[in-house]
N, C-alpha and C positions, 0 to 999 in steps of 0.2 A: 521114652519109647515112642510116644505118640508123635513127638517132633521128628524123630528119626524116620518114622513111617511116612509122615507127611513129606519130608525131604526126599525120601526115596521115590515116593509117588510123583513129586514134582520133577525130579530128574528124569524119571521114566517118561513123563509126558513131554519133556523137552527133547528127549531122544526120538520120540515119535513125531516130532514137528515136521510136517511135509512142506512147510513154507519157511525155509531158513532166511534169517534176516542178515543183510549185509550192512556193516557199519557205514555211517555217512562219510568217514574219512577215506574209505575205499571206493566210493562212488565217483566216477568221472563224468562230468557233464560236457556236452558239446553242442555246437550250433546245429549240426545235422540231427542229433537226437531230439533237440527241441522242435525242429521243423517236423520231424516224423511224428512226434507226440501231438503237435498241433493238428496235423492232418488226421491222426487217429481220433482225436477228440471230436473234430468236426464231422468225420464220417459216422462216429457213434451217435452224435446228436441228430444227424440227418436220418439215419436208419431207425433210430428210436421214435422219431416223429412219424415216419412212414409206418412203422409197426403199430403205433398207437392208432393211426388212422384205420389200419386193417382190423385192429381189435374192436374199434367202435362200429365197423361196418357189419352188416348181416347178409345172409344169403338164404335162398329158398331151397328146401329139400323136398324132393318128390318121392312119394311112396305109393305103391299100387296094391290093391287088394280087390277081392270079389265083392260086388255090391249085393248085400243080403237083404236089403229093404225093398220089398216088392208091393207092399200094401199101402204105402203113403201116396199122397197125391203130388202131382208135379205142377208147379205154378209156371205159367207162361206170361211174361210181361211184354206188352205190345204197344207200339206207338208208330203207326203207319199212316201216311197221307196218300190217298188215291185221287187221281184227277177226274173224278166223277162225283155227281151229286149224291148226297147221303141216301136219298130215297131210291137210288138205282142199284146200290150195292148191299151185299150182306156177307157177314163173316161168321164162321162156325168151325168146329173141330169134329172130325170123325176118326174113331180109333181104328186099329188094325182089323178087327172083326167086323167092322161096319154095322155094329148092333147098337152102339151108343153114340149119341150126338151130344157133345158137351154143351152145357148151357153157356150162352154168350151174354148173359145178363150183366157180367162185370165189365163189358166193353161199352165205351161211350162213343157215339157218332157225333162229331162236331163239324159243322160247315165252316170251311176256311178258304183262303186264297192259296192256290197251289204255289205261285211264285213267291220266293222268299224276299224278305227285306234286305237291305245292304248289310245290316248287322248279322242277320241270320245266314246270309251267304258267306260271310267271313267265318262264322262258327262252323259251317259245313266244310269250308275249305280247310280249316285247321284240323277238323276231325278226319277228313280224308287223307291229309298229310300224315297224321299219326297212324292211320291204318296202313298206309304204304310203308312206313318205317317199321311197324310191327311185323309185317310180312318179310322184311329183309333182315331184321335183327330181332330174333326171337327172345333174346335175353331181356329185352325191354319189358316183357310181360311180368318179370319178377319185380321190376320197379313199380309197375302199376299195382301189383298185389300189395306191396309194402306201403304204397301211398293211398290205399283204399280208405275212405271216410275222412282223409285229410285233404285231398285235392278238391277243386271246385266241381260242381255238379256238371255232368255231361249232357244234361237235358237241353233240348232246343230252347233258346231264349225267346221270350215273347216279342212280338213285333213292336219296334220303337215308333213306327208311323201308323197313323190311322188311315188305312187304305179305304178308298171310296169305291173300290171294285166290289162287285157282288161275288159272294162265295161261289167258286167253281170246282171245289174239291171237297173231300170228306176226310177228316182226320179221325182214325179209329184208334183209340188208346184205352188202356186199362189192363186188367189181368183176368185170367181164368184158370181153373184147376182141372186137370185131366188125370187119368190113370197113368201109371208108369209103364205104358206099353207104346209101341210104335203108333203113330197117328198122322193125321193130315189136317193142318190148319190152312184154310183157304178163304180167299176173298174173291167173289165172283158176282155176276149180274143177278139181281133179284134177291129178295129176302128168303131165308131158309124156312121151310115148312116141314113138319114131320111126315113121314111116309112109311107104310108097312114094310117096305123092303129097304129102308134106309132113310134117306132124306132127299129133298128136292129144293130147287130155287125157282121162284116166280120170275123167270127171265122173259116170258112172252110179252109182258106188258111194257118192256123197255125197248125203245127204238134201237136198231142196230147201229145207227149213225152216232149214237151217244156213247158207244163203247170206247173207253180210253183208259187203259190200265197202266198208264204212266204213274209211277209211284216213288215215294221217298220213305225209306226206313230210318226214322230218327232213333229208334231203340227197339231191340228185340233181345230178350234174355230169358233164361230158364232158372227157376229156383228163386231163392231170396234175392231181393233187389238190393244191390250194394252200390252206393254212390261212388263214383270215381273209377269203376271198372268199365273198360271199353270192350265191347263185344264185336265179333267179326263183321256183322252186318250194319253196325251203327254208322250212319252217314251215307248209306248206299242210296243212289238215285238211278232209276231206270226210266227211259223215255220210250214209249211204244211207237213203233213205226207203222203199225197197222191196227185196225179195229179189232181184229181177231188174234191179237198177240197173247201168248201164254208165257208166263214167267214161272219157272220152277226152281225151288231151292231144296236141295237134299242135305239134311242136317243130321249130324251124329252128336247126340248129347252125352256128355261124360259127367256123372256125379262127382262133385269136388267138395272136399272139406278144407277150408282155409283157416289156418291158425297162425296169426301174426302177434306181435307184441301190442297191437292196437285193437284187433278184432278177432273174433272166432265165429265163423259162420259156415253154414252148409249151403252151397250154391251149385251151379252147373256151368261147365264150359261146353263149347260146341265148335265143331268144324263144319264148313258148308261148301257145297259144290253148286254152282249156278248153271242154269240152262234156260234158253228162251227160244221160242219158235212161233211161227205163224200158223194158225189152224186153217187147213185147206183140205176139206174132205175129198175133193176131186183128185188131189195129188197124193192122197193116202196119209196126210198128216191129220190124224183125228184127235179129238179132245175138246175141251171147253176153254174158252178164253178166260183169263183171270190170273190171280196170284196164288200159287200153291206152295206151301212149305211142308214138305214131308220129313218128319223127324223120326229118329230111331234112338232108343235108349241103350247105351253101352252097358255091358255086364260088369265092367271094371270100374272101380272107384279110385280116384286120385286124392291123396292127402298131401296138401302143400303146407309145409311148416317152416316158419322163419327161425333160423338158428343163429347162434352167436358164439364167438370163440370163448372158451372158458378162461377164467382169470389165471388159473395155474398154467395153462398153455401159453398165455401171453408172457408170464414171468419166465418160463423156460426158454422161449424164443428170444426174450430180451437178454437173458444171461448168455445165451449162445452168441448173440450179436456182439456183446461187449467182450466176452472172453476170446472169441474168434478174431476180432479185429486187433486186440492187444497182442495175441500170440503171432498172428500173421505179420503185423508191422514190426514186431521184435525180430522175427526171423529174417524178414527182408532187409531191415536196417543192419543187422549183423553181417549178412551176406554182402550187402552193398559196401559196407565199410571194409570188409576183408578184401574185396576186389579192388577197391580204390587204393588201399595201402600197397597191394601187390603191383598195380599199374604205376603208382607213384614211385615206388622203389625202382622199377625198371627204367623209367624215363630219367631218373636222376643219375643213372650209370653212364649214359652217353653211348654213342654208336661208333666212336673212333678207336676204341681200345681193342687189343687182341683178345681172342676168345678166352685164353687162360686168365688174363688180367681181369676181363669182364666178369668171368665167373666168380673170381675171388672177391671183386668189388661188390658184386651183387649180394653175396652172403654177408659181407661186412655191413652193407647198407641196410639189409633186412634186420641184422642184429641191432643196429642203432634205432630203427623204427620200432622194433618190438620193445626195446628198452625204454623208449619214451612213452609208448602207448599202453604199457602194462606195468602195474606196480609189482606184480609177482613175476619178475623177469629172470630169476636165478635158474629155474628149470628150463625156460625157453633159451637162456643164454648158453647153457651147456649143450643143448641140442643144436643150436646154430653154430657154435664153435666146432662141434663135431662135424657138421656138414661142411664148414669152412676148411677144416683140415683135410677132409676127404676131397673137396674140390681143388685144394692146392696141390 
């Protein structure tokens, strides 16, 4: 009884087979079929390699949410060179309410030569070229995110020559912490001193002829310092055309969480609008000459996550490629063979016979083609003879 049950089960499974097997003796091979198979295998191999390349690649996903962190401090990283002596300039930060002046003790004033060395000029040229490409092709920012901590440092390289020139500029670099509210970081004439109504700069002791706010921004960023990230103002150089030149940068800072397969950090992106003008009180252009960076904190936070194609999705796409190519090439090969046989039969008839003879000969020739091309020709023979009798 058990053997009978097993046999019935086996027969039932055979009847449910959705992939019937054709005996080898009934399979007919041809040169055209081999050619199509070779093309199909080549296409499958090429698309499989391309799909594997896509599987190994990653992309950046951007998500937006409201920034709920208002109590933490905002770090500002600065590296600016001003074409004035260090004793003539001062840098500090004033918040929106103008009641708190951020301590600038974290900034270092270093006397340097304003003109760059040949190697430094090449570095600046490459950085400006990257900035121009980033403005044209925004997708390159994703490449920079993924290459963070892996690429070379974007800091200005040291001078390779020992310049004998006396320092004529001041490099202000370092970092400072401010509240997460709108503020104004500025570099102007004179050192900053506390004042009951805010703050002031001792500019009266500096000669007006020594005013020169030509500057170069080697680095400016907000938040955690991440090597390899290029910020919008990195590599910027401005040359003042007047002693009373004012340079203004209006910055919008966006809190950003960066999660890649290499790093996970909280930093800040920013966009900037530049403006410069000459202070002329007689012409109605009021203000103070200097470098002013007015920043505002966005209420939205951006989460940038590096994502990867799941392995199961890669397998599904791979199966679709293989099955689709086999099915498509099989259909195209069968259709092409049918068309070729019909055209071949027509050309073998000749064009000199009468219509009645040509019709009869056509069906006879098709009968012979079908008989040679198909092992199961009895059914097709009866159909063709019927058509031949009708045609006669």
